N, C-alpha and C positions, 0 to 999 in steps of 0.2 A: 718637243716631245719626241719620245723615242718611237721609232717605227715598230709596229706590231708585227710579230712573227708568228706564224702558225706552224705547229709541229704535227706532222702526220706520222704516227707510229706504225701504220700499216704500210707495208711496201706497195709501191705502185705496180699494178699488174698490167701487162699489155693486153690481157683478155678483155678488161673493162673498156678499153679504148677501141676494140675491134667492133665490127658491125653486129656480129653474133652476140657479143657481150652486151652491147647496148639493148638488143632485143630481149635478152634474158633479164636484164635489169628492169626494163619497162614492164615485162610480163609478170615478174614477181611483185612489183609495186601495184600494178593495176589488178592483178589476180587477188591480192590481199583485199582490195576494196570490193571486188566481185563476191568473194567469200563472205565478207561482212554483210553486203546487201542481201545475199541469198539467205544468210542466217536471220536477218531481220524479217524477210518474207516468211520463212518457216515459223518463226516465233509469232508473227502476226496471224498466220493461218491457224496455228495451234490455239491462240487466244480467241479467235473468232469462232472456233468450233463450239465453245461453250454457249455463245450467243445463238448460233444456228441450232444447236441441240435443244435449247429451250423453245425456240420457234417451232421446231419439228414436233416436239411433244405437245405444244399448244394446238398445232394443226391436227394431230391425231385425236386429241380430246374433242376438238370441234367436229371432226368427222364422226366420231362415235356418238356424240350428242345429236347430230343431225340424222344419223342413221336411226337412232332410237325414235326421233320424232317422225320420220318417214314410216317406220314399222308401226308406230302407234296410230298413225292416220291412214294406213293402207286399207283397213277394214271400212273406215268411213268413206274413203275414196271409191272403193268398189261398190259400196251401197249407193253413193251419189251417182256414179256412172250408170248403175243399173236403173236408177229412177230416171235419170236423164234419157236413157234409151227408151224406156217405157213412155215418157212424155213425148218424145219425138214420134213414136209409133202412134200414140193417141192423136197427136196433132195431124199426122198424115191421114189417119183414118177419119178424123172429123172433117178434114178438108174434102174427103170423098164420101159425103154423107150417103148412108144407105137409108133411104126414106121408107122404112119398114111399115109404118102406119099407113101411108098412102097405098103401098103395094098390097098390104093385107086387106084394106078396105076395098080396093079394086077387085082382088080375087074373090072376096065374099059376094061381090055383085055379079061376077061373071059365072059362078058355079051354079050349074043346074041342080034341082032337087034330087035327081036320080043318082048323084055322085056323092060318095062319102070319102072324105080325105083322110088318109092314114098318116101321111108324113109330108111336111113342107119345110124347105130350107131356103134361106136367102144368103147369097154370098156375092157382094158387089152388085153387078147388074144381072146376075143369073139367079133364077128361081127354079127349084126342083120340086115337082108335085108328084106324089104317089098316092094312089087310092084305088077304089073299086067303084064300079058302076053296075046298075041293074041291067042296063041294056046298052047297045051301041049308040043309040040316039043321044044319050046323056054325054058320052065322050065326044060325039060329033058336035053337039051344041057347045060344049066347053071349048073346043078347038075353034069353032066359028066365032064365039064371043071374044076369044083371045086375039084372033086375027083381025077382028073388026076394030080393036082398040088401037089408037095411034101411039100408045105408050109401049106397045110390044113390038120388038124388032124382029124376033125370030122364034120359031117353035120347033122343037125336036121331040118326036115320040120315040123313046128308046125301048120301052117294054109294053107289050100288048098281049096279055094272056087271056084267052077265052076259056073260062071254067077251069075247075080243078076237082079233085075227088070229093071234097066237102061241099063245094057250091058250084054246081054245074052251070048255073044261070048267070053267074057274076063274071065281070071282066075286070082284071087287074091291069093297071097302066102306070107308067112313069113318063112324065112330060118335063122337058127342060125348056124354060121360057127365058129368052134374053130380052132384058129391058133396055129401052133406048136411053142413052145418057142425056 
């Protein structure tokens, strides 16, 4: 068989054989692949945008739906929290029982006949008594009866007015009684 001959119609250039020519040839061939790869990345990101846009729209819809639920239940939550606070207050107050019936029964026993009670209030372990007496002996007997009781811790007389324009013989008083816990 005859030997195969190759014919190169392009003349040989000495630039291709130089170091700079080899670098340029390599850069153009590799650069082409870099451009193709970059184009594939751009096309992929462009196509993935459609997927992510639908996901974003779904997330916005979910957020709006959940906001509507939160807004619809906010009134119930406020009511529920208010009731919960009141229940906690009732629980705290019931644990610190104000034994009003026993205190009222005790006070009715220690009050002398000369005294008429105009106002009485109980708050925790404190009792405020306001009234009038026909004479000093009635107030003295009341204080003596209160001091003799083991249930009373402290007595404070804050007002003691003897007579006024209408009733010169009556004595107005206000006494604070501290109850033992």
